[in-house]
C-alpha positions as CSV (number, residue, x, y, z in Angstrom):
1,X,-15.9,15.4,-3.4
2,X,-12.8,17.1,-5.0
3,X,-9.2,17.0,-3.9
4,X,-7.4,20.0,-2.3
5,X,-4.5,21.7,-4.0
6,X,-2.2,20.1,-1.4
7,X,-3.5,16.6,-2.1
8,X,-3.0,17.1,-5.8
9,X,0.5,18.4,-5.3
10,X,1.4,15.5,-3.0
11,X,0.0,13.0,-5.5
12,X,1.9,14.7,-8.4
13,X,5.2,14.7,-6.4
14,X,4.9,11.0,-5.4
15,X,3.8,9.4,-8.7
16,X,7.3,8.6,-10.0
17,X,8.4,7.1,-6.6
18,X,5.3,5.0,-6.4
19,X,5.8,3.6,-9.9
20,X,9.5,2.9,-9.4
21,X,8.8,1.2,-6.0
22,X,6.2,-1.2,-7.6
23,X,8.5,-1.9,-10.6
24,X,11.3,-2.6,-8.2
25,X,9.3,-5.6,-7.0
26,X,8.7,-7.0,-10.5
27,X,7.8,-6.2,-14.1
28,X,4.2,-4.8,-14.4
29,X,1.9,-3.1,-16.9
30,X,0.0,0.2,-16.5
31,X,-3.3,-1.2,-15.3
32,X,-1.5,-3.4,-12.7
33,X,0.4,-0.4,-11.4
34,X,-2.8,1.7,-11.1
35,X,-4.7,-1.1,-9.4
36,X,-1.9,-1.8,-6.9
37,X,-1.5,1.9,-5.9
38,X,-5.2,2.0,-5.2
39,X,-5.2,-1.3,-3.3
40,X,-2.1,-0.6,-1.2
41,X,-3.2,2.9,-0.3
42,X,-6.6,1.7,0.8
43,X,-8.2,3.9,-1.9
44,X,-6.5,7.1,-0.7
45,X,-4.3,7.4,-3.8
46,X,-5.9,6.6,-7.1
47,X,-4.8,7.0,-10.7
48,X,-6.8,6.5,-13.8
49,X,-4.7,4.1,-15.9
50,X,-4.6,6.5,-18.8
51,X,-3.2,9.3,-16.6
52,X,-0.2,7.1,-15.6
53,X,1.0,6.5,-19.2
54,X,2.5,10.0,-19.6
55,X,4.5,9.4,-16.5
56,X,5.6,5.9,-17.6
57,X,6.7,7.4,-21.0
58,X,8.7,10.1,-19.2
59,X,10.4,7.6,-16.9
60,X,11.3,5.5,-19.9
61,X,12.7,8.5,-21.7
62,X,14.8,9.3,-18.6
63,X,16.2,5.7,-18.7
64,X,14.6,4.9,-15.2
65,X,12.4,2.2,-16.6
66,X,12.3,0.0,-19.7
67,X,9.2,-1.2,-21.5
68,X,8.5,-4.1,-23.8
69,X,5.4,-5.3,-25.6
70,X,4.0,-8.7,-24.6
71,X,1.4,-10.6,-26.5
72,X,-0.5,-13.5,-24.9
73,X,-3.1,-15.7,-26.6
74,X,-6.6,-14.4,-26.2
75,X,-5.5,-11.1,-24.8
76,X,-4.6,-7.8,-26.3
77,X,-0.9,-6.9,-26.2
78,X,0.3,-5.0,-23.2
79,X,3.4,-3.0,-22.5
80,X,5.3,-4.3,-19.4
81,X,7.7,-2.1,-17.6
82,X,10.7,-2.9,-15.4
83,X,13.0,-0.6,-13.4
84,X,16.5,-0.1,-14.7
85,X,19.7,0.1,-12.6
86,X,19.5,3.9,-13.0
87,X,15.9,3.7,-11.8
88,X,16.9,1.7,-8.7
89,X,19.5,4.3,-7.8
90,X,17.0,7.1,-8.2
91,X,14.4,5.1,-6.1
92,X,17.0,4.7,-3.3
93,X,17.7,8.4,-3.3
94,X,14.1,9.4,-3.4
95,X,13.2,7.0,-0.6
96,X,15.9,8.6,1.6
97,X,14.6,12.1,0.8
98,X,11.0,11.1,1.6
99,X,12.0,9.4,4.9
100,X,13.9,12.5,6.0
101,X,11.2,14.9,4.9
102,X,8.3,13.0,6.5
103,X,10.3,12.5,9.7
104,X,10.8,16.2,9.8
105,X,7.1,16.9,9.2
106,X,6.2,14.6,12.0
107,X,8.6,16.2,14.4
108,X,7.3,19.7,13.6
109,X,3.7,18.6,13.8
110,X,4.3,16.7,17.1
111,X,3.4,13.3,15.6
112,X,5.2,10.4,17.0
113,X,5.3,6.8,15.6
114,X,6.8,5.1,18.7
C-alpha cells in the first residue's frame, strides 16, 4: 500500500526535526537513527537508512550536526553524528513551530487532548 501525497509531504517536512531530536539525546549513526524513528513511531514513520544520508549530509553542511568516523574491532567503520549548538537552537525553534501548528490544526479539526 502506497503513501498519499500528504503523508509524503509530512514525512519530508519532519525529517530534519526528527533527526535533530534524536541527536539531541546522544550521538548516533544513520542506521540507529532510522531504527529509532521506526520504533518510536510504532512503524508509522519509516526511512530506509540510505535515504537518510542525503539529509544527514545536508544538516552537516548547514552546521546543524557534526559527524566523525568511528572504527571498532570486528565492525566496519561508521559515521556518528551529534547535534551542534546551532542545531540545538534550530531544534528549539522548530519544536515551537510544530507545537503551535499542530495545536492550531487540532483546534480547527475539533480534536482535544484534555
